[in-house]
C-alpha positions as CSV (number, residue, x, y, z in Angstrom):
1,M,203.0,61.0,48.9
2,K,204.6,59.4,52.0
3,A,207.6,58.3,49.9
4,Y,208.1,61.9,48.7
5,V,208.1,63.4,52.2
6,L,210.5,60.8,53.4
7,T,212.9,61.5,50.5
8,L,212.8,65.2,51.2
9,F,213.6,64.7,54.8
10,L,216.6,62.5,54.0
11,I,217.9,65.1,51.5
12,L,217.7,67.9,54.1
13,G,219.3,65.7,56.7
14,A,222.2,65.0,54.4
15,I,222.7,68.7,53.6
16,F,222.7,69.4,57.3
17,L,225.3,66.8,58.0
18,L,227.6,68.2,55.3
19,Q,227.6,71.7,56.9
20,P,230.1,72.6,59.7
21,Q,228.6,72.3,63.2
22,Y,228.5,75.5,65.1
23,G,227.5,76.2,68.6
24,M,228.2,78.2,71.8
25,G,230.6,76.8,74.4
26,Q,231.5,73.6,72.7
27,T,234.0,71.5,74.7
28,N,235.6,69.4,71.9
29,A,239.3,69.9,72.3
30,T,239.9,70.9,68.6
31,L,236.5,72.3,67.6
32,G,237.6,75.9,67.5
33,E,240.9,75.2,65.7
34,N,239.2,73.0,63.1
35,A,236.5,75.6,62.4
36,V,238.9,78.4,61.5
37,G,238.6,79.0,57.7
38,L,235.4,77.2,57.1
39,S,232.9,79.1,55.0
40,N,229.1,79.6,54.8
41,C,228.8,80.3,58.5
42,P,225.7,82.1,59.6
43,V,225.7,85.5,61.3
44,L,226.7,85.5,65.0
45,S,227.8,81.9,64.9
46,D,231.1,80.7,66.5
47,A,233.0,77.6,67.5
48,A,235.3,77.3,70.6
49,D,237.5,74.9,72.4
50,F,239.8,75.5,75.4
51,D,242.4,77.4,73.6
52,T,240.8,78.8,70.3
53,V,237.7,80.8,69.6
54,A,236.5,81.1,65.9
55,Q,233.9,83.8,65.0
56,C,231.9,84.2,61.8
57,N,232.9,87.4,60.1
58,A,229.5,88.0,58.4
59,S,227.5,91.0,59.3
60,S,224.6,89.6,57.3
61,G,224.0,86.4,55.3
62,S,226.9,84.1,55.7
63,G,230.7,84.4,55.9
64,F,233.7,82.4,57.0
65,L,235.1,81.6,60.4
66,Q,238.3,83.4,61.6
67,K,240.1,83.5,64.9
68,S,238.4,85.8,67.3
69,P,240.1,88.2,69.7
70,V,240.0,87.3,73.4
71,V,237.2,89.4,74.8
72,F,236.9,90.6,78.4
73,G,234.0,92.9,77.6
74,Q,231.1,93.0,75.2
75,V,231.4,92.6,71.4
76,T,228.2,93.7,69.7
77,S,228.8,93.6,66.0
78,P,231.1,91.4,64.0
79,P,233.1,91.1,61.8
80,Y,236.1,91.2,64.0
81,A,238.2,93.0,61.4
82,N,235.9,96.0,61.4
83,T,235.2,96.1,65.2
84,N,235.7,99.6,66.6
85,C,237.2,100.1,70.0
86,D,234.7,101.8,72.3
87,A,233.5,101.5,75.8
88,N,231.7,98.2,75.0
89,K,234.9,96.6,73.8
90,A,237.2,97.8,76.6
91,G,239.4,94.9,77.6
92,M,239.5,93.2,74.1
93,I,242.9,92.0,73.0
94,R,243.7,91.4,69.3
95,W,246.6,90.6,67.0
96,T,246.8,92.7,63.8
97,G,249.5,90.6,62.1
98,S,252.2,93.0,63.3
99,A,251.3,94.2,66.7
100,L,249.5,93.0,69.8
101,Q,246.8,95.5,70.8
102,G,244.4,96.2,73.5
103,C,241.2,98.3,73.6
104,N,241.3,100.9,76.3
105,G,237.7,101.9,75.8
106,S,238.3,104.5,73.0
107,S,241.2,103.3,70.8
108,W,243.4,100.3,70.0
109,V,246.8,100.6,71.8
110,S,249.8,98.5,70.9
111,F,251.6,96.7,73.6
112,S,255.3,97.4,73.7
113,G,258.3,96.0,75.6
114,P,260.4,97.9,78.1
115,S,262.0,101.1,76.9
116,S,265.7,101.0,76.2
117,C,268.0,102.2,79.0
118,T,269.6,105.4,77.9
119,S,273.0,106.3,79.2
120,P,273.6,110.0,80.1
121,S,274.4,112.2,77.2
122,S,277.0,114.1,79.4
123,I,278.4,114.1,82.9
124,T,280.0,117.4,84.0
125,A,282.5,117.3,86.9
126,P,282.3,120.0,89.7
127,S,285.0,122.5,90.4
128,N,288.4,121.1,91.4
129,A,289.7,121.3,94.9
130,T,293.0,123.0,95.8
131,N,295.1,123.6,98.9
132,Q,294.0,120.3,100.4
133,T,295.7,118.4,103.3
134,A,298.0,115.6,102.2
135,S,296.7,112.0,102.6
136,S,293.2,113.3,103.8
137,L,289.8,112.7,102.2
138,T,288.2,115.5,100.1
139,T,284.6,115.4,99.0
140,S,283.6,117.0,95.7
141,G,280.6,119.1,94.8
142,T,277.8,117.6,92.8
143,F,278.3,116.2,89.3
144,T,275.8,117.3,86.7
145,V,274.3,114.3,84.9
146,T,272.3,115.1,81.7
147,G,270.1,112.8,79.5
148,A,270.0,109.7,81.7
149,G,267.1,107.3,81.1
150,S,264.7,106.5,83.9
151,C,266.1,103.0,84.4
152,A,268.6,101.9,87.0
153,Q,272.2,101.9,85.6
154,P,275.6,100.9,87.0
155,I,277.8,103.7,88.3
156,V,281.5,103.3,88.9
157,C,284.2,105.7,90.1
158,N,287.7,105.6,88.7
159,G,290.5,106.8,91.1
160,C,288.2,107.7,94.0
161,A,287.6,106.4,97.5
162,N,283.8,106.6,97.5
163,I,280.8,107.5,95.4
164,I,278.5,109.7,97.3
165,L,274.9,109.0,96.3
166,N,272.3,111.3,97.8
167,G,274.8,112.3,100.5
168,V,275.7,108.7,101.5
169,A,279.0,107.0,100.9
170,S,278.3,104.0,98.6
171,G,281.7,102.5,97.8
172,I,283.4,102.6,94.4
173,S,280.5,101.1,92.5
174,S,276.7,101.2,92.9
175,V,273.4,101.7,91.0
176,Y,272.4,105.2,89.7
177,R,268.9,106.4,89.0
178,N,268.2,109.7,87.3
179,T,266.8,111.2,90.5
180,D,270.0,110.7,92.4
181,T,272.7,113.3,93.2
182,V,276.3,112.2,92.7
183,A,279.5,113.4,94.3
184,L,282.9,111.8,94.8
185,Q,285.3,111.4,97.7
186,S,289.0,111.1,96.9
187,T,292.2,110.5,99.0
188,N,294.6,113.4,98.5
189,A,298.2,112.9,97.4
190,S,300.6,112.1,100.2
191,T,302.9,115.0,99.5
192,G,302.5,118.8,99.1
193,N,301.6,120.4,95.8
194,A,300.5,117.2,94.1
195,T,297.3,116.4,92.2
196,V,295.1,113.3,91.9
197,S,292.1,112.9,89.6
198,A,288.9,110.8,89.6
199,T,286.0,110.3,87.2
200,I,282.7,108.5,87.2
201,T,281.0,106.3,84.6
202,I,277.3,105.9,84.4
203,G,276.2,103.3,81.9
204,T,278.5,104.0,79.0
205,A,279.1,107.7,79.7
206,T,282.2,108.9,81.6
207,S,282.6,112.3,83.2
208,G,285.5,114.7,82.9
209,A,288.2,114.5,85.6
210,W,287.7,116.0,89.0
211,T,291.0,116.8,90.7
212,T,292.3,117.5,94.2
213,T,295.7,119.3,94.7
214,T,297.5,119.4,98.0
215,A,298.8,122.6,99.5
216,A,302.5,123.4,99.1
217,N,304.6,122.2,102.1
218,S,301.5,120.3,103.3
219,V,301.6,118.1,106.4
220,A,299.9,114.7,105.7
221,A,296.9,114.0,107.9
222,F,297.8,112.3,111.2
223,S,296.0,111.0,114.2
224,F,296.6,109.9,117.8
225,T,295.0,106.9,119.6
226,N,292.2,108.1,121.8
227,Q,292.4,106.9,125.4
228,T,289.4,105.7,127.5
229,N,288.8,104.5,131.0
230,V,291.6,106.7,132.5
231,A,291.5,107.9,136.1
232,P,289.9,111.3,136.6
233,G,292.5,114.0,136.9
234,A,295.3,111.8,135.6
235,K,298.1,113.2,133.4
236,I,297.9,111.3,130.2
237,T,300.6,111.0,127.5
238,S,299.7,110.1,123.9
239,N,301.4,107.7,121.6
240,N,304.2,109.0,119.3
241,V,303.1,110.0,115.8
242,T,305.6,110.3,113.0
243,L,304.7,113.1,110.5
244,S,304.9,112.8,106.7
245,G,304.2,114.8,103.6
246,G,307.7,116.1,102.7
247,F,307.2,119.4,104.5
248,T,309.9,121.5,106.3
249,N,310.1,124.0,109.1
250,Q,306.5,123.9,110.3
251,T,305.2,124.9,113.8
252,A,302.9,122.8,115.9
253,T,300.5,124.4,118.4
254,C,298.4,122.5,120.9
255,V,295.1,123.6,122.5
256,S,294.2,121.9,125.9
257,C,297.4,120.0,125.7
258,T,301.2,120.3,125.5
259,I,303.4,118.9,122.8
260,S,306.9,117.4,122.5
261,K,309.0,116.9,119.4
262,N,311.1,113.8,119.2
263,N,310.5,113.5,123.0
264,S,313.0,116.2,123.6
265,S,314.2,115.3,127.1
266,G,310.6,114.8,128.1
267,T,309.8,118.5,127.7
268,F,306.2,119.4,126.8
269,T,305.2,122.9,125.8
270,A,302.2,124.6,124.2
271,S,303.9,124.9,120.8
272,V,307.0,123.5,119.0
273,S,308.7,125.0,116.0
274,N,311.0,123.8,113.2
275,I,309.1,120.5,112.7
276,N,310.1,118.6,109.5
277,S,308.7,115.6,107.8
278,G,310.0,112.5,109.6
279,D,309.9,114.0,113.1
280,Y,307.5,112.5,115.6
281,I,305.4,114.4,118.1
282,T,303.8,113.4,121.4
283,L,300.9,115.1,123.3
284,R,300.1,115.3,126.9
285,Q,296.9,116.5,128.7
286,V,295.3,116.3,132.1
287,A,292.1,114.2,132.1
288,S,288.8,115.6,133.5
289,S,288.3,115.4,137.2
290,S,284.8,113.9,136.6
291,N,284.0,110.4,135.7
292,K,282.9,109.4,132.1
293,T,284.0,112.7,130.7
294,A,285.8,113.3,127.4
295,T,288.3,116.1,127.0
296,P,289.5,116.8,123.4
297,A,293.0,118.2,122.7
298,T,293.7,119.8,119.3
299,V,297.1,120.1,117.6
300,T,297.6,122.2,114.4
301,I,300.6,122.0,112.1
302,G,300.2,124.3,109.1
303,S,296.7,123.6,107.7
304,T,296.5,120.1,109.2
305,V,294.5,119.6,112.3
306,S,294.1,116.6,114.5
307,T,292.1,116.0,117.7
308,W,293.1,113.6,120.5
309,T,290.5,112.7,123.1
310,V,290.9,111.3,126.6
311,T,287.9,109.9,128.4
312,T,287.7,109.2,132.1
313,A,286.4,105.9,133.4
314,A,283.1,105.3,135.0
315,D,283.5,105.0,138.8
316,P,283.1,101.4,139.8
317,C,282.2,102.6,143.2
318,N,279.4,105.0,142.1
319,T,276.6,102.4,142.3
320,T,273.9,101.3,144.6
321,G,274.6,97.7,143.6
322,Y,277.3,95.2,144.7
323,I,280.9,96.5,145.2
324,P,283.7,94.0,145.8
325,L,285.4,94.5,149.1
326,G,288.7,96.3,148.5
327,Q,287.5,97.7,145.1
328,R,289.7,100.7,144.2
329,C,287.6,103.6,143.1
330,T,288.5,106.1,140.4
331,D,289.4,108.6,143.2
332,N,291.9,105.9,144.4
333,S,290.0,105.3,147.6
334,F,289.2,101.7,148.7
335,Y,285.7,100.3,149.4
336,V,285.8,98.9,153.0
337,G,282.2,98.0,153.7
338,R,278.9,99.4,154.9
339,S,278.8,102.2,157.5
340,P,277.0,101.6,160.9
341,D,274.9,104.8,160.5
342,G,272.4,104.1,157.7
343,N,274.2,101.3,156.0
344,K,276.0,103.5,153.4
345,N,279.1,102.6,151.4
346,M,282.3,103.5,153.2
347,F,285.7,104.2,151.6
348,L,289.2,104.5,153.0
349,Y,291.4,107.4,152.1
350,P,294.3,106.2,149.8
351,C,297.7,106.5,151.3
352,R,300.7,107.4,149.3
353,S,304.0,106.7,151.1
354,T,305.6,109.9,149.6
355,Q,302.7,112.2,150.6
356,Y,303.6,114.6,153.4
357,L,301.8,117.7,154.6
358,T,303.0,120.2,157.1
359,V,300.2,121.5,159.4
360,G,300.1,123.3,162.7
361,W,300.3,120.3,164.9
362,S,303.2,121.4,167.0
363,G,305.1,121.9,163.8
364,V,305.2,118.2,163.1
365,G,305.2,117.0,159.4
366,I,302.5,114.4,158.9
367,G,301.9,111.9,156.1
368,C,298.9,110.0,154.8
369,D,298.1,108.8,158.3
370,A,297.8,112.0,160.3
371,G,299.9,112.2,163.4
372,T,303.1,110.4,164.5
373,D,304.2,108.8,167.6
374,S,305.5,112.1,168.7
375,A,302.4,114.2,168.2
376,S,298.9,113.9,169.6
377,I,296.0,113.7,167.2
378,W,293.6,115.0,169.9
379,F,295.8,117.8,171.3
380,P,295.1,119.9,173.4
381,S,294.4,117.3,175.9
382,S,291.9,118.7,178.3
383,F,289.1,120.2,176.2
384,A,285.7,118.4,176.2
385,T,284.0,118.6,172.9
386,G,280.9,116.7,173.9
387,V,281.0,114.7,170.6
388,T,280.5,111.1,171.8
389,N,278.6,109.5,169.0
390,K,280.0,106.1,168.2
391,N,278.4,105.7,164.7
392,T,278.5,109.0,162.8
393,G,282.0,110.1,162.2
394,Y,281.0,112.8,159.6
395,N,278.9,114.7,162.1
396,N,281.5,114.2,164.8
397,S,284.2,115.7,162.6
398,N,282.0,118.7,161.8
399,N,281.1,119.3,165.5
400,I,284.5,118.8,167.0
401,G,285.8,121.9,165.3
402,G,289.2,123.3,165.7
403,S,289.8,121.6,169.0
404,G,290.1,118.1,167.4
405,Y,293.1,118.1,165.1
406,G,292.4,114.8,163.6
407,A,289.0,116.1,162.5
408,V,290.6,119.3,161.2
409,Y,293.1,117.2,159.2
410,C,290.3,115.2,157.4
411,R,287.6,118.0,157.1
412,S,289.9,120.8,156.1
413,T,293.5,119.9,155.4
414,I,292.5,117.0,153.1
415,S,289.0,117.8,152.0
416,D,289.7,121.4,151.1
417,N,293.0,120.8,149.4
418,S,292.7,119.9,145.6
419,T,296.2,118.4,145.6
420,Y,295.3,115.8,148.1
421,N,291.5,115.4,148.2
422,F,291.3,113.2,145.0
423,G,288.3,115.3,143.8
424,R,286.4,114.7,147.0
425,S,285.5,117.2,149.7
426,D,283.7,114.8,152.2
427,W,286.6,113.2,154.0
428,Y,286.2,112.9,157.7
429,L,287.7,111.2,160.9
430,P,285.7,108.0,161.4
431,S,283.8,107.2,164.6
432,I,284.9,104.2,166.7
433,E,282.3,101.9,165.1
434,E,283.4,103.0,161.6
435,L,287.0,102.2,162.6
436,K,285.8,98.7,163.3
437,V,284.5,98.4,159.7
438,V,287.9,99.5,158.5
439,Y,289.6,96.9,160.8
440,W,287.3,94.1,159.5
441,Y,288.2,95.1,155.9
442,V,291.9,94.9,156.7
443,Q,291.4,91.5,158.2
444,Q,289.7,90.3,154.9
445,V,292.1,91.8,152.3
446,G,295.3,92.7,154.3
447,T,297.1,96.0,154.5
448,G,298.3,95.8,150.9
449,S,298.3,99.0,149.0
450,N,296.1,100.8,151.5
451,L,299.2,101.0,153.8
452,I,297.3,100.6,157.0
453,Q,299.9,100.4,159.8
454,S,298.6,97.2,161.5
455,S,300.7,97.6,164.7
456,S,299.4,101.1,165.4
457,Y,296.5,102.6,167.3
458,Y,294.1,104.6,165.1
459,W,292.2,107.5,166.7
460,S,288.4,107.8,166.2
461,S,286.2,111.0,166.3
462,T,284.3,109.5,169.3
463,E,285.2,111.3,172.5
464,V,285.0,109.5,175.8
465,G,285.7,112.4,178.2
466,S,287.4,115.7,178.3
467,T,290.8,114.0,178.4
468,T,290.2,110.8,176.6
469,A,288.9,109.5,173.2
470,S,288.2,106.1,171.6
471,R,290.9,104.4,169.6
472,L,291.4,100.9,167.9
473,L,294.6,98.8,167.8
474,F,294.8,97.3,164.3
475,S,297.0,94.4,165.3
476,T,294.2,93.0,167.6
477,G,291.0,94.9,166.9
478,V,290.7,95.9,170.5
479,T,289.2,99.3,171.3
480,S,290.2,101.4,174.3
481,S,290.1,104.9,175.7
482,G,293.3,106.8,175.1
483,T,294.5,109.9,176.7
484,K,294.1,112.8,174.2
485,S,297.6,114.0,175.1
486,G,299.1,110.6,174.6
487,L,301.6,110.3,171.8
488,N,300.6,106.9,170.7
489,G,298.1,107.1,167.9
490,I,297.5,108.1,164.3
491,A,294.5,108.8,162.1
492,R,293.1,107.9,158.7
493,C,290.3,109.7,156.9
494,V,287.2,108.0,155.3
495,R,284.2,109.0,153.3
496,K,280.8,107.5,152.6
497,Q,278.1,107.7,150.0
């Protein structure tokens, strides 16, 4: 009996050893691969290694092992070939022999590569442009693009200056998407009544031609060089511009400027006629009287318009910061230092040797420095003004009134005269202490272009008595009381800010 039992045990053990070994989560490197195709597997058995899963296809009894899909969800009932896609299988991936599929929770969906990039079926050009200015840029309307795929495609223009994508100039080649708007920008022909054409290509599709035609007898586009940092109120002349386009007998008109053709004896007028291709024109305008201000001038010839702009300089003296001694301001005055009344910036009136005014000072003509050696700046000689302040020449000049002719010269003759006030209305006769500031300035920088007469007495607005007033001799810096009726003395205006 014992021998029989032992024999039966050995037979069953042998049968077991002859069957494939199945298990869950085996780690043998080729277990899954070697198991594929083996038969007589029991229900729900499988074999797996790191890159292959084999699953028994039997729903009952036994079957054979086949490659299993990769499962990211729950599989409840083999065989794999008959597995339906439902919510329990969502995430399963399988190969059918012809397609890679994934379960989306309700059906098997084949994976596919990117869709092909479809070129437009047609590209229609907008209306052509006519009567355009020679040599200028013209922008088209919008091209109509039909049937383009959703992918990005190359776009190239042929014969244009720019592709305009969504309103932005993008060069002659770019990338098009079917949500973009497309226009072109072309350079017109350089002569009148001439046509140029341009097309666009998107993918493999090319548009019809879009054309621009210049007007007959057209003047080619032209431009002048804008000027900046010019002195306020200065008369500015442009560069010469030679006109082209093959036109004849045109008229040029200028707004806020005057114009000269071929610099005809330096004559500038508001309009010039009988202008032909090859002539050159020159413009002139007066700059703004304010600092940092642009003034445009517009010239029109036929249908061609050009604008020339002149911009005044910022005033280097209009600052609370450092100003170099002797700095010339945009009103042509000179910075001479800080005033004794409140430590403000003080500026010397600019002298021009050819500037002469005639005022009622005994009928004497006076120049930049008011008064001469034959006329008194303080005439009449025996009138007490009571203005004796040594520091504040501005107040002195206002209070002296008509009796002090030097003050009248600075506060009225200069400040109120737009020809001579350099855009300033605050010139005055300096006090004696302010004259010392001017003297110190002259000692530092010299007389130079300020044309101070170093050998002369300069009168101040500081009165000493009814017959005398303070003055300063610029050759020595010595101050003294001079007789108002004395003929020895001149005056120079200043301002402060």
